[in-house]
C-alpha positions in Angstrom: 69.7 -69.1 -38.1 70.5 -67.0 -35.0 68.7 -67.7 -31.8 67.4 -64.6 -30.1 69.0 -63.7 -26.8 67.2 -64.0 -23.4 64.6 -61.3 -22.9 64.8 -60.2 -26.5 61.7 -59.1 -28.6 61.5 -59.7 -32.3 60.1 -57.1 -34.8 56.7 -58.8 -35.2 56.1 -58.6 -31.5 57.0 -54.9 -31.5 54.5 -54.2 -34.2 51.8 -56.1 -32.2 52.5 -54.1 -29.1 52.5 -50.8 -31.0 49.2 -51.8 -32.8 47.6 -52.6 -29.4 48.6 -49.3 -27.9 47.1 -47.4 -30.9 43.9 -49.4 -30.6 43.7 -48.7 -26.9 44.1 -45.0 -27.5 41.5 -45.0 -30.3 39.1 -47.0 -28.1 39.6 -44.5 -25.2 39.0 -41.6 -27.5 35.8 -43.1 -28.9 34.5 -43.7 -25.3 35.2 -40.1 -24.3 33.4 -38.9 -27.5 30.4 -41.1 -26.6 30.3 -39.8 -23.0 30.2 -36.2 -24.2 27.0 -36.9 -26.0 25.3 -38.5 -23.0 22.8 -36.4 -21.0 24.8 -36.6 -17.8 28.0 -35.3 -19.5 27.7 -31.8 -17.8 26.9 -33.2 -14.3 28.9 -31.3 -11.7 31.3 -33.8 -10.1 33.6 -31.4 -8.4 32.6 -32.6 -5.0 34.1 -36.0 -5.6 37.0 -35.1 -7.9 37.5 -31.3 -7.3 36.8 -30.5 -10.9 35.0 -27.3 -11.9 33.5 -27.2 -15.4 33.0 -24.0 -17.4 29.2 -23.9 -17.3 29.2 -24.0 -13.5 31.7 -21.2 -13.4 29.5 -19.1 -15.7 26.5 -19.9 -13.5 28.3 -18.6 -10.4 29.3 -15.4 -12.2 25.7 -14.8 -13.3 24.4 -15.4 -9.8 27.0 -12.9 -8.4 25.9 -10.4 -11.1 22.3 -10.9 -10.1 23.1 -10.3 -6.4 25.0 -7.1 -7.3 22.0 -5.9 -9.4 19.6 -6.6 -6.5 21.9 -4.7 -4.1 21.9 -1.7 -6.5 18.1 -1.8 -6.8 17.8 -1.9 -3.0 20.1 1.2 -2.7 18.0 3.1 -5.3 14.8 2.2 -3.4 16.3 3.4 -0.1 17.4 6.6 -1.7 13.9 7.1 -3.1 12.3 6.4 0.3 14.8 8.9 1.9 13.8 11.6 -0.6 10.1 10.7 -0.5 7.9 13.3 1.2 4.2 13.0 0.6 2.4 16.2 -0.2 -0.9 14.9 -1.7 -3.5 12.3 -0.5 -6.8 10.6 -1.4 -9.5 11.6 1.0 -12.9 10.4 1.9 -14.5 13.5 3.4 -16.6 13.1 6.5 -19.7 15.3 6.2 -22.3 13.5 8.4 -23.5 16.2 10.9 -24.0 13.6 13.6 -20.4 12.4 13.3 -19.0 16.0 13.2 -21.0 17.0 16.2 -19.8 14.0 18.2 -16.2 14.7 17.4 -16.6 18.4 18.5 -18.0 17.2 21.8 -15.1 14.8 22.2 -12.6 17.6 21.4 -14.2 20.0 23.9 -14.2 17.3 26.6 -10.4 16.9 26.1 -9.7 20.6 26.0 -11.7 21.2 29.3 -9.3 18.7 30.9 -6.2 20.3 29.4 -6.4 23.7 27.6 -3.0 23.2 26.0 -4.4 20.4 23.8 -6.6 22.9 21.9 -3.8 23.5 19.4 -3.5 19.8 18.7 -7.1 19.4 17.5 -8.0 18.9 13.9 -10.0 21.9 12.6 -13.6 21.9 11.6 -14.3 20.8 8.1 -11.1 18.8 7.7 -12.4 15.5 9.1 -11.6 12.7 6.6 -10.3 9.2 6.0 -7.0 8.9 4.1 -7.0 6.2 1.5 -3.5 6.9 0.1 -0.6 9.3 0.4 1.6 10.3 -2.5 4.2 12.7 -3.9 3.3 15.1 -6.7 6.0 17.7 -7.3 4.9 19.5 -10.5 1.7 20.5 -12.4 2.3 17.6 -14.8 2.5 15.2 -11.9 -0.7 16.6 -10.4 -2.3 16.1 -13.8 -1.1 12.5 -13.8 -2.6 12.1 -10.3 -6.0 13.5 -11.6 -5.9 11.1 -14.5 -5.2 8.2 -12.1 -8.2 9.2 -9.9 -10.5 9.3 -12.9 -9.3 5.9 -14.0 -10.0 4.6 -10.4 -13.7 5.3 -10.6 -14.8 2.3 -12.8 -12.7 -0.1 -10.6 -14.5 1.2 -7.5 -17.9 0.8 -9.1 -17.0 -2.8 -9.9 -15.9 -3.4 -6.3 -19.2 -2.0 -4.9 -21.5 -3.5 -7.5 -24.0 -0.7 -7.1 -24.2 -1.0 -3.3 -23.6 2.0 -1.0 -20.4 2.0 1.1 -21.5 2.9 4.6 -18.8 3.5 7.3 -19.9 3.3 10.9 -17.7 5.0 13.5 -17.5 3.8 17.1 -14.9 4.3 19.9 -11.6 6.1 20.2 -8.0 5.0 20.1 -4.5 6.4 19.5 -1.4 5.6 17.4 1.4 5.4 20.0 -0.4 8.0 22.2 0.5 10.6 19.6 -2.4 10.7 17.2 -6.0 10.5 18.5 -8.6 9.0 16.1 -12.2 7.8 16.0 -12.3 4.1 15.1 -14.0 2.5 12.2 -16.3 -0.2 13.5 -15.9 -3.8 12.3 -18.3 -5.1 9.7 -18.9 -6.0 6.0 -17.7 -2.6 4.9 -14.1 -3.3 5.8 -13.2 -5.6 2.9 -14.5 -3.4 0.1 -12.8 -0.4 1.7 -9.5 -2.2 1.9 -9.9 -3.4 -1.7 -10.6 0.2 -2.8 -7.4 1.4 -1.0 -5.3 -1.4 -2.6 -6.8 -0.7 -6.1 -6.1 3.0 -5.6 -2.4 2.3 -4.7 -1.9 0.0 -7.7 -3.7 2.4 -10.1 -1.5 5.4 -9.1 1.7 3.4 -9.1 1.0 2.1 -12.6 0.9 5.8 -13.6 4.3 6.3 -12.2 3.2 8.1 -9.0 5.4 7.7 -6.0 3.1 6.5 -3.2 3.5 5.8 0.5 5.4 2.9 2.1 3.9 -0.6 2.0 2.3 -0.4 5.4 -0.9 -2.1 6.3 -3.8 0.2 5.6 -5.7 1.0 8.8 -8.7 3.3 8.1 -9.2 5.9 10.8 -10.7 9.4 11.5 -8.1 11.6 13.1 -9.4 14.3 15.5 -6.0 15.4 17.1 -2.3 15.2 16.7 0.4 16.2 19.1 2.7 17.0 16.2 0.4 20.0 15.3 1.8 21.7 18.4 5.4 20.6 18.9 5.9 23.1 21.7 3.7 20.9 23.9 6.7 18.6 24.5 8.6 21.5 26.2 5.5 22.0 28.4 5.7 18.3 29.5 2.9 17.0 27.2 4.6 14.1 25.4 1.7 11.8 24.9 -2.1 11.7 24.9 -3.4 10.4 28.3 -6.1 7.8 27.7 -8.0 9.3 30.7 -8.9 12.4 28.6 -11.1 10.3 26.2 -12.1 7.4 28.4 -15.8 8.4 28.3 -15.8 7.9 24.5 -14.1 4.5 24.4 -17.4 2.8 23.2 -19.2 5.9 21.9 -21.1 5.5 18.7 -20.4 8.6 16.5 -22.7 7.7 13.5 -22.4 6.4 9.9 -20.9 8.1 6.8 -22.2 7.1 3.4 -19.2 7.5 1.0 -20.3 9.9 -1.8 -16.9 11.0 -3.2 -13.1 10.6 -3.1 -10.9 13.7 -3.4 -7.3 14.3 -4.5 -6.2 16.8 -1.9 -3.0 18.8 -1.2 -1.4 18.7 2.2 0.4 22.0 1.7 -1.8 24.4 -0.3 -4.1 26.8 1.5 -7.3 25.1 2.8 -10.8 26.1 1.6 -13.0 28.6 3.4 -14.9 25.7 5.0 -11.8 24.3 6.5 -11.4 21.4 4.1 -8.2 20.7 2.2 -7.4 22.2 -1.2 -8.9 19.8 -3.7 -7.5 19.2 -7.2 -10.2 16.8 -8.4 -13.0 14.5 -7.2 -14.9 11.4 -8.3 -18.5 10.7 -7.2 -19.1 7.3 -5.6 -22.4 5.5 -5.4 -25.9 6.8 -5.9 -26.8 9.9 -3.9 -30.5 9.1 -4.3 -30.0 6.0 -2.3 -29.1 7.9 0.9 -30.5 10.8 2.8 -31.0 14.2 1.2 -27.5 15.7 0.8 -28.0 19.5 0.1 -25.1 20.4 2.4 -22.8 18.1 0.4 -23.9 19.6 -2.9 -23.3 23.1 -1.6 -19.8 22.0 -0.4 -19.0 20.5 -3.8 -20.2 23.6 -5.6 -18.2 25.9 -3.4 -15.1 23.7 -4.0 -15.5 23.9 -7.8 -16.0 27.7 -7.7 -12.9 28.2 -5.4 -10.8 26.0 -7.6 -11.9 28.0 -10.7 -11.1 31.3 -9.0 -7.7 30.2 -7.8 -6.8 29.1 -11.3 -8.0 32.4 -12.8 -6.0 34.4 -10.3 -2.9 32.2 -11.0 -3.3 32.8 -14.7 -3.7 36.5 -14.2 -0.6 36.7 -12.1 1.4 34.8 -14.7 0.2 37.1 -17.5 1.0 40.2 -15.4 4.5 38.9 -14.7 5.1 38.3 -18.4 3.9 41.8 -19.3 6.3 43.3 -16.7 9.3 41.5 -18.1 12.0 43.8 -19.8 11.5 44.4 -23.5 7.7 43.9 -23.3 7.1 47.7 -23.2 8.9 48.2 -26.5 6.7 45.5 -28.1 3.5 47.3 -26.9 4.8 50.6 -28.3 5.5 48.9 -31.6 2.0 47.5 -31.8 0.6 51.0 -31.1 2.8 52.5 -33.8 1.6 49.9 -36.3 -2.0 50.6 -35.4 -1.4 54.4 -35.9 0.3 53.8 -39.2 -2.6 51.7 -40.4 -5.1 54.3 -39.4 -3.1 57.1 -41.3 -3.0 54.9 -44.4 -6.7 54.4 -44.3 -7.2 58.2 -43.9 -5.1 58.7 -47.1 -7.4 56.4 -49.0 
């Protein structure tokens, strides 16, 4: 029998080594399969071992896509805001004679101190509080605005719970010394008024109406604007001097009980009483609960009549234009000929 040389390995030892290596590989594979099934198998460990798994890469891609989408939405919003020019608004008309008289006295006091400011004054009959501004560019959009106003009425009734909304006006202030306004006094009426304004904005937006920017609503009664007379700047009048209204800083102008909310146009011709062109109105509260309001009833009646007349004139003009179109004359002649032919047939019988 031959003796194996130094350092030699017989065949049985080789088989044992090979079997051990196979078992080691199988054991390692089994362990890896088991690890995959464990809940921490997808834990990101790239910070320690600089390994990036596929789910993490997909997550980063989705986040990047989300960021891009947000940027596109922001760009679209900026474009809309750039193109946005309000031409309609919701108005609470101010009709209390005491308030109107007080504002006229204020305006005259200011004009006496500077005659140039007469052109910057708000005209009689136009005094109001703006609840919301919006953009309505077509008759269909105006109809949508009217629908939104009508839908707003039950929400307002729910907010007021049958109680009248009384607005007391006291004192004078300006926006940046450019717009002069009579202030709304503090009190319990502020919260329901703010809630009505917020509900109005939401109702119109849900209808797809483009409304004003999301600025804090500050109810006020404008009595003058320097922007109404731009030429004043050339004359050196660049701001409203507080001295011209200092006597009215704490003046009590009176209280307005809100009876209606109007959808008004900024651009259409004003009514004969000086108030804005009104597309539609909703009545708020119970008139019987306040003082007799014959003047308000007359104003509403006039508004309805004027709106009806305007629509009738518009319809007449459209029909006249259609009749004057080329080819219409021949159709009229054809109708007359048909009539004459029918009459002659009847005569034969």
